[in-house]
Every structure is written in structure tokens, then in C-alpha cells.
C-alpha atoms as one frame of an Amber mdcrd trajectory, in Angstrom:
protein
-104.741  51.103  -9.468-105.426  54.475 -10.987-103.928  55.063 -14.430-101.794
  58.237 -14.103-102.010  58.760 -17.864-105.779  59.203 -17.793-106.998  62.758
 -17.827-110.289  64.534 -17.333-111.171  66.846 -20.201-112.786  70.292 -19.695
-116.256  68.724 -19.950-115.521  66.447 -16.985-115.243  63.283 -19.073-112.425
  60.805 -18.657-110.134  60.553 -21.689-107.372  58.080 -22.394-104.146  59.201
 -24.015-103.380  58.143 -27.539-100.633  55.622 -28.200 -98.452  58.464 -29.512
 -98.952  60.375 -26.231 -98.080  57.280 -24.196 -94.932  56.713 -26.277 -93.919
  60.361 -25.821 -94.425  60.023 -22.052 -92.292  56.868 -21.936 -89.529  58.500
 -24.021 -89.483  61.462 -21.636 -89.262  59.129 -18.639 -86.340  57.222 -20.186
 -84.428  60.435 -20.856 -85.183  61.747 -17.347 -83.806  58.499 -15.868 -80.538
  58.868 -17.835 -81.233  55.574 -19.513 -81.567  54.204 -23.010 -83.977  51.597
 -24.327 -83.298  49.401 -27.299 -84.762  46.794 -29.627 -82.084  44.516 -31.121
 -83.279  42.373 -34.035 -80.893  39.422 -34.146 -81.658  38.264 -37.690 -80.287
  41.426 -39.330 -78.232  42.647 -36.311 -80.024  46.003 -36.258 -80.611  48.012
 -33.092 -83.132  50.796 -32.623 -82.311  53.062 -29.668 -84.084  55.728 -27.681
 -81.829  57.873 -25.475 -78.529  56.214 -26.465 -76.833  59.366 -27.710 -77.252
  60.887 -24.246 -75.545  58.138 -22.219 -73.273  56.050 -24.470 -69.666  56.948
 -25.312 -68.690  57.918 -28.826 -69.720  60.484 -31.355 -73.242  61.905 -31.271
 -73.935  60.744 -34.799 -77.256  59.132 -35.686 -76.629  55.568 -36.870 -73.377
  55.257 -34.901 -74.720  52.331 -32.853 -77.263  50.904 -35.261 -75.929  47.339
 -35.112 -75.145  44.760 -32.485 -71.628  44.473 -33.875 -71.039  48.196 -33.176
 -72.323  47.766 -29.611 -70.148  44.694 -28.979 -67.055  46.576 -30.207 -67.554
  49.172 -27.448 -67.603  46.538 -24.695 -64.609  45.347 -22.708 -63.544  41.781
 -23.625 -65.095  40.361 -20.437 -68.415  42.160 -20.987 -68.403  41.190 -24.660
 -67.953  37.521 -23.706 -70.848  37.668 -21.214 -73.232  39.199 -23.741 -72.060
  36.941 -26.582 -72.698  33.915 -24.357 -76.311  35.022 -23.933 -76.681  35.694
 -27.655 -75.305  32.290 -28.603 -77.414  30.430 -26.050 -80.736  28.920 -26.946
 -83.672  31.223 -26.288 -86.587  29.465 -24.646 -88.942  32.420 -24.674 -89.092
  35.413 -22.413 -85.580  34.853 -21.083 -84.752  37.962 -19.073 -81.240  38.775
 -17.931 -79.249  41.465 -16.164 -75.596  42.261 -16.715 -73.139  44.850 -15.521
 -71.158  45.752 -18.610 -68.071  47.888 -19.099 -67.479  50.159 -22.081 -64.319
  51.981 -23.023 -64.351  55.740 -23.437 -61.738  58.455 -23.883 -62.001  59.222
 -20.156 -61.728  55.618 -18.952 -64.228  52.872 -18.303 -67.952  53.485 -18.144
 -70.206  50.950 -16.414 -73.821  50.163 -17.276 -76.629  47.961 -16.027 -78.157
  46.084 -18.921 -81.617  44.675 -18.147 -83.153  42.903 -21.097 -85.359  40.116
 -22.368 -84.493  37.787 -25.219 -87.533  36.800 -27.245 -87.089  33.973 -29.779
 -88.285  34.198 -33.361 -91.251  32.231 -34.643 -89.174  29.099 -35.301 -87.021
  29.462 -32.170 -84.181  31.038 -34.160 -83.221  34.695 -34.304 -85.774  36.824
 -32.545 -84.888  39.989 -30.732 -83.664  41.466 -27.479 -85.497  44.350 -25.860
 -83.973  46.131 -22.929 -82.903  49.086 -20.853 -79.366  50.381 -20.405 -78.527
  52.726 -17.524 -75.170  54.169 -16.525 -73.817  53.131 -13.117 -70.215  54.374
 -13.342 -70.542  56.742 -10.382 -72.331  54.190  -8.175 -69.753  51.535  -9.033
 -66.912  53.919  -8.145 -68.541  54.721  -4.817 -68.949  51.005  -4.059 -65.293
  50.322  -4.883 -64.280  53.186  -2.597 -66.397  51.787   0.261 -64.951  48.295
  -0.256 -61.458  49.760  -0.162 -62.183  51.705   3.038 -63.716  48.614   4.652
 -60.568  46.557   4.009 -57.740  49.082   4.306 -56.417  51.768   6.592 -57.173
  55.098   4.937 -53.920  56.725   6.074 -51.426  53.978   5.204 -53.325  51.993
   2.567 -52.368  48.774   4.364 -54.869  46.038   5.219 -56.778  46.812   8.403
 -56.870  44.387  11.334 -59.974  42.458  10.218 -58.805  42.152   6.613 -55.337
  41.085   7.717 -56.816  38.338   9.933 -59.082  37.126   7.130 -56.158  37.083
   4.677 -53.986  35.203   7.199 -56.745  32.588   7.774 -57.176  32.097   4.021
 -53.473  31.390   3.527 -52.933  29.194   6.595
């Protein structure tokens, strides 16, 4: 596979980008995807973000979400319990996980996909979590609307024929 980051210089020679150029390219891609990436060090509960101020609720103040505790406080109780369960579980190495999490905001709930990997520390304790957070509030709303339309009559709001039959069979 051809490396899209490779370039040909004016003399016709192939050059590889520097690490700083590759990091800048990745940061730009994350921002373009309306996502945030993070590195959460469990031992000291610190989180380093890239792109978080653009997609997460709350004030646009650097350091606002610099700890896991601050992140957990934003989550709904159900989402907090899911993530806490993963944090408290034993990491076996390279444990990846995906969660849909809900965060409160002044305008209502915001939904995110959290895709991450938990990497244990050297002695199996602590370690860190590295991941990607992307907002899915609009997609989730559209899915709820489609589920509603599939089960209910749009004019009356009552269960449609198929949903009514399924509900009747469940209860009898």
C-alpha cells in the first residue's frame, strides 16, 4: 500500500514526513472528523485531549477536562456506571472497548461513541486508556425517529398494526 504521507521533493527524490508533520496531519484529521482523541493515565487520573474543546459540552477553558473525575462527572449515571465498570475491571492487555455514552449539556443530552483501548501498567496495575470520542447525537436522534415511525402511526401516535400484534403476542 502506498503511504499517502510520502512526498516527492523538487529533485524527484522520495521524502518521508517528520514525526511532527505526521502528528500535525493526524490532529487535522481528528478535527475534520469532529472527534477528540485522548490519553487517560489512570495512576494520576490525568487526561490529555486533542479536539475536546470542539465537541464536548462545557466551557472552552483549557484544563477544564484534564482529569478522569471531571469526565465522569459529565456523564449520565448509566454511562458513568458503564465506564466505571471497565475502569475497575482487570486489564489483561490491549483490551479494546466501545461504548455509547450520554453527557448532559445546557441544551439536553449529547451522545458520543467512545472507542478506546485499556493498556495495563508494567505490573498489571494502573496503566492508561487511549481512545477516540465522536459525537453521535444527531445520528441517535434520527435512529430514534425511525424506530418511532416503524412502530407507530405518524398521524395518531398509536401503535401501528404490526407493533400492536407484537405487543399483544408478548402479553398473551
